[in-house]
MARVORO-883949 format. One record per residue (C-alpha): chain; x, y negated, z. Coordinates in steps of 0.2 Angstrom, whole numbers. Layout:
<atoms>
 kette    px    py    pz
     A     X     Y     Z
...
</atoms>
This chain:
<atoms>
 kette    px    py    pz
     A  -289    -4   359
     A  -280   -17   369
     A  -272   -33   362
     A  -255   -25   362
     A  -260   -10   353
     A  -269   -20   340
     A  -253   -31   337
     A  -243   -15   334
     A  -255    -8   322
     A  -255   -25   312
     A  -236   -24   312
     A  -235    -6   305
     A  -248   -11   292
     A  -237   -26   287
     A  -222   -15   286
     A  -230    -2   275
     A  -236   -15   263
     A  -219   -23   263
     A  -211    -6   259
     A  -224    -3   246
     A  -221   -19   238
     A  -202   -16   237
     A  -205     1   229
     A  -217    -7   217
     A  -204   -20   213
     A  -191    -7   211
     A  -201     3   199
     A  -206   -13   190
     A  -188   -17   187
     A  -184     0   181
     A  -198    -1   169
     A  -193   -18   163
     A  -175   -12   160
     A  -180     4   151
     A  -192    -6   141
     A  -179   -19   137
     A  -167    -5   132
     A  -180     3   121
     A  -184   -13   113
     A  -166   -18   110
     A  -162    -1   103
     A  -175    -3    90
     A  -172   -20    85
     A  -161   -20    69
     A  -154   -37    71
     A  -152   -40    89
     A  -135   -39    98
     A  -129   -22   102
     A  -116   -18   115
     A  -104    -5   108
     A   -96     8   120
     A   -77     7   122
     A   -73    23   112
     A   -68    29    95
     A   -81    33    82
     A   -74    45    69
     A   -81    39    52
     A   -85    56    45
     A   -96    60    61
     A  -104    43    63
     A  -121    38    58
     A  -125    19    56
     A  -140    14    66
     A  -155     8    55
     A  -148    19    41
     A  -151    37    46
     A  -162    45    59
     A  -150    60    62
     A  -144    63    80
     A  -126    59    79
     A  -115    46    88
     A  -121    29    81
     A  -113    12    78
     A  -125    -2    79
     A  -122   -12    64
     A  -134   -26    71
     A  -118   -33    79
     A  -112   -38    61
     A  -129   -47    58
     A  -129   -55    75
     A  -112   -63    71
     A  -118   -68    53
     A  -133   -77    61
     A  -123   -85    74
     A  -111   -92    61
     A  -126   -98    51
     A  -134  -106    67
     A  -119  -113    77
     A  -103  -115    65
     A   -98  -133    66
     A   -96  -135    47
     A  -111  -124    41
     A  -111  -132    23
     A   -93  -125    20
     A   -98  -107    23
     A   -99   -97     7
     A  -109   -81     9
     A  -100   -71    -5
     A   -83   -75     3
     A   -89   -70    20
     A   -94   -53    12
     A   -77   -51     4
     A   -69   -55    20
     A   -79   -43    30
     A   -75   -29    17
     A   -56   -34    18
     A   -57   -32    37
     A   -65   -15    36
     A   -52    -9    24
     A   -38   -16    34
     A   -44    -7    49
     A   -38     9    41
     A   -21     4    45
     A   -15     9    28
     A    -6    -5    19
     A    -9     3     2
     A   -28     5     4
     A   -34   -12    -2
     A   -50   -21    -8
     A   -48   -34   -22
     A   -61   -48   -25
     A   -63   -53   -43
     A   -49   -65   -44
     A   -37   -52   -36
     A   -43   -38   -47
     A   -39   -49   -62
     A   -21   -52   -55
     A   -19   -34   -52
     A   -24   -30   -70
     A   -11   -42   -76
     A     3   -34   -66
     A    -1   -17   -73
     A    -2   -24   -91
     A    15   -32   -88
     A    12   -51   -90
     A     8   -64   -76
     A    14   -80   -69
     A    24   -79   -53
     A    41   -75   -46
     A    43   -57   -51
     A    45   -46   -35
     A    37   -31   -29
     A    32   -32   -11
     A    27   -19     2
     A    25   -18    21
     A    39    -9    30
     A    40    -8    49
     A    25   -20    49
     A    35   -33    41
     A    32   -40    23
     A    47   -33    13
     A    54   -35    -4
     A    53   -18   -12
     A    62   -24   -28
     A    65   -40   -38
     A    61   -37   -56
     A    75   -37   -69
     A    80   -55   -74
     A    65   -62   -64
     A    65   -79   -56
     A    66   -70   -39
     A    81   -60   -44
     A    90   -76   -51
     A    86   -85   -35
     A    94   -72   -24
     A    80   -62   -18
     A    86   -44   -14
     A    79   -27   -11
     A    75   -25     8
     A    73   -44    11
     A    61   -47    25
     A    50   -62    21
     A    45   -71    37
     A    37   -86    30
     A    29   -91    13
     A    30  -110    13
     A    25  -115    31
     A    14  -100    34
     A    20   -85    44
     A    18   -68    37
     A    14   -60    53
     A    -2   -49    50
     A    -2   -54    32
     A    -7   -41    20
     A     2   -37     4
     A   -12   -44    -7
     A   -13   -60     4
     A     6   -63     2
     A     5   -60   -17
     A    -9   -73   -18
     A     1   -86    -9
     A    17   -82   -19
     A    10   -82   -36
     A     6   -98   -45
     A     7  -108   -61
     A    23  -108   -71
     A    35  -122   -67
     A    29  -124   -49
     A    40  -119   -34
     A    37  -108   -19
     A    49  -107    -3
     A    52   -91     6
     A    60   -89    22
     A    69   -72    21
     A    81   -62    32
     A    94   -52    21
     A    98   -34    27
     A   113   -35    39
     A   112   -53    42
     A   106   -62    58
     A   101   -79    51
     A    86   -82    40
     A    88   -91    23
     A    76  -102    14
     A    75   -98    -4
     A    66  -109   -16
     A    60  -100   -32
     A    52  -108   -48
     A    38   -98   -54
     A    38   -92   -72
     A    29   -81   -84
     A    34   -63   -80
     A    35   -52   -95
     A    40   -35   -90
     A    47   -21  -102
     A    47    -5   -92
     A    61     3  -102
     A    79    -4  -105
     A    92     6  -116
     A   110     3  -117
     A   125    14  -123
     A   140    13  -111
     A   150    21  -125
     A   145    32  -140
     A   142    47  -129
     A   133    39  -113
     A   115    32  -114
     A   111    21  -100
     A    92    21   -98
     A    84    10   -85
     A    66    11   -80
     A    59    -4   -71
     A    41     2   -68
     A    28    15   -73
     A    15     4   -83
     A     3     7   -97
     A    16     6  -110
     A    30    15  -101
     A    27    32  -110
     A    27    24  -127
     A    43    13  -123
     A    52    29  -116
     A    48    39  -132
     A    56    25  -143
     A    71    25  -132
     A    72    44  -132
     A    72    44  -151
     A    87    31  -151
     A    97    42  -139
     A    94    57  -150
     A    99    47  -166
     A   114    41  -157
     A   120    59  -153
     A   122    54  -134
     A   130    68  -124
     A   124    62  -107
     A   111    51   -99
     A   112    39   -84
     A    94    36   -78
     A    92    21   -67
     A    77    20   -56
     A    84     7   -44
     A    72    -7   -39
     A    58     3   -48
     A    43     0   -37
     A    32    14   -46
     A    16    12   -55
     A     5    25   -63
     A     7    43   -57
     A     3    50   -74
     A    17    40   -82
     A    29    48   -71
     A    23    65   -76
     A    25    60   -94
     A    43    54   -92
     A    47    70   -82
     A    40    80   -96
     A    53    73  -108
     A    67    77   -96
     A    62    94   -88
     A    56   110   -98
     A    38   113   -99
     A    28   121   -85
     A    38   115   -70
     A    30   106   -55
     A    33    88   -55
     A    23    84   -39
     A    10    92   -28
     A    -4    81   -21
     A   -12    86    -4
     A   -29    78     0
     A   -38    75    17
     A   -44    93    18
     A   -26   100    16
     A   -30   106    -2
     A   -15   105   -13
     A   -15   103   -32
     A     1   103   -42
     A     5    93   -58
     A    16   101   -71
     A    27    95   -85
     A    17    96  -102
     A    31    98  -115
     A    40    86  -127
     A    56    90  -117
     A    68    83  -130
     A    81    78  -117
     A    80    93  -105
     A    96   100  -111
     A   107    84  -109
     A   117    81   -93
     A   109    68   -82
     A   112    58   -66
     A   100    47   -58
     A   102    31   -48
     A    91    27   -34
     A    91    13   -20
     A    79     6    -7
     A    69    -2   -20
     A    65    15   -28
     A    47    19   -23
     A    31    29   -27
     A    31    35   -45
     A    50    33   -46
     A    53    43   -31
     A    41    57   -39
     A    52    57   -54
     A    69    57   -44
     A    62    71   -33
     A    57    82   -48
     A    74    80   -56
     A    83    85   -40
     A    72   100   -37
     A    69   106   -54
     A    85   102   -63
     A    97   100   -48
     A   101    82   -55
     A   113    73   -43
     A   105    57   -36
     A   118    42   -33
     A   115    26   -23
     A   105    23    -7
     A    90    31     1
     A    74    27    -8
     A    59    17     0
     A    48    31     6
     A    31    29    -2
     A    23    46    -2
     A     5    43    -5
     A    -7    42   -20
     A   -20    28   -23
     A   -35    29   -34
     A   -42    12   -41
     A   -61    11   -42
     A   -71    -3   -50
     A   -85   -11   -40
     A   -99   -22   -44
     A   -96   -40   -48
     A   -79   -37   -55
     A   -71   -32   -38
     A   -62   -16   -35
     A   -54    -5   -22
     A   -38     4   -21
     A   -39    19    -9
     A   -26    31    -3
     A   -33    48    -8
     A   -19    60    -6
     A    -1    62     0
     A    12    69   -12
     A    26    81   -10
     A    41    85   -21
     A    41   102   -30
     A    50   110   -15
     A    37   103    -3
     A    46    88     4
     A    35    74    11
     A    45    58     9
     A    33    45    17
     A    43    32    26
     A    59    43    26
     A    62    42     8
     A    74    53    -3
     A    92    53     2
     A   105    53   -13
     A   117    67   -15
     A   131    54   -17
     A   129    39    -6
     A   136    22   -13
     A   132     5    -6
     A   131   -12   -14
     A   138   -26    -3
     A   133   -44    -4
     A   150   -48   -11
     A   147   -35   -25
     A   130   -43   -28
     A   137   -61   -29
     A   152   -56   -40
     A   141   -45   -52
     A   150   -29   -48
     A   140   -12   -48
     A   149     2   -39
     A   134    13   -40
     A   133    12   -59
     A   152    14   -59
     A   151    30   -49
     A   136    36   -60
     A   148    34   -76
     A   161    44   -67
     A   150    58   -62
     A   141    60   -79
     A   158    60   -88
     A   163    75   -77
     A   146    84   -81
     A   148    81  -100
     A   165    88   -99
     A   159   104   -90
     A   145   106  -103
     A   157   106  -117
     A   167   120  -109
</atoms>
């Protein structure tokens, strides 16, 4: 073999070795990547990289919790962030582990996109219980989220909020100096509520106006009676329901007995600015006004299964002519009652279209004095109308202008008196 051939053989051998090394390096890299993936997949608390796709909750298995072969969400990301905060946060001593857990739960619940599904920490649970019982310190206004904006559903009767000029439909843009963008109902309540005698300033936009107003409200003890009875003349009973709370059925029965003793010939039922409350209390009240065995409301769960709730008897007022007043502040349980009266007794509704809250929540107690309110069903009127966000439209529409409000005129009530007198006259013929 001459020198030139020997040189070519050496070059071929070197090229082969180079190719072999490259292949070995390639497979080594593949092996390392596969090994790294396998190692990372099995580490419970190492950072995961989620795919950019939706994970249906009912079909998803949380990694490190179940071995089932379903789409997984790597919960190690949560712990990774937890450890990073503990390791790197500038003011580590200020971190409260319990508050962080509550905050994480609130974020998870908020991700449902449903403003009525809410987690309450122990302090908020106590406040919510006080609301239901009917005594707390604050301004006395029911709040909701409408079109993604914090909105006044209804100022309570004779409350500091009402006296200061807060009205149904007002958009609350700021609480003090804090913007309400992305603020939940419960966060807003926490900011607004406070000790008796202290002040809170709200920046609001009245419906139909272009300029915002700053309204300062002095907090007070809010004592809420859910039933108010007046007699407009010897024959007309004016019955106002402000909410459906724990004592509402008992208070309504007491008012009902007064109406019967008085010998009233007709009833005006005022559900304006009634933000709702307990579903069973609305069924109780419907049972006094509608004959036994009629559908009050139908609930439909996530599986589409429907269950109807019926009037239970005690219908001592079912034979009297009735008209009902509703407005934009009539929500939830008050809409259920209005819908039942309209569908079952053809009662005329007077005023403005109601708020449109057509869902049912269940309150569940949790460990550590916390709780959660979960939307478990949507509800439909006896004739099958689903009113979520669209509300219930009145049979006779009557507005209430700012001038009416400022001068304490009530054309809606005036119209109700006119209509009930006509119905009373017909019932006597």
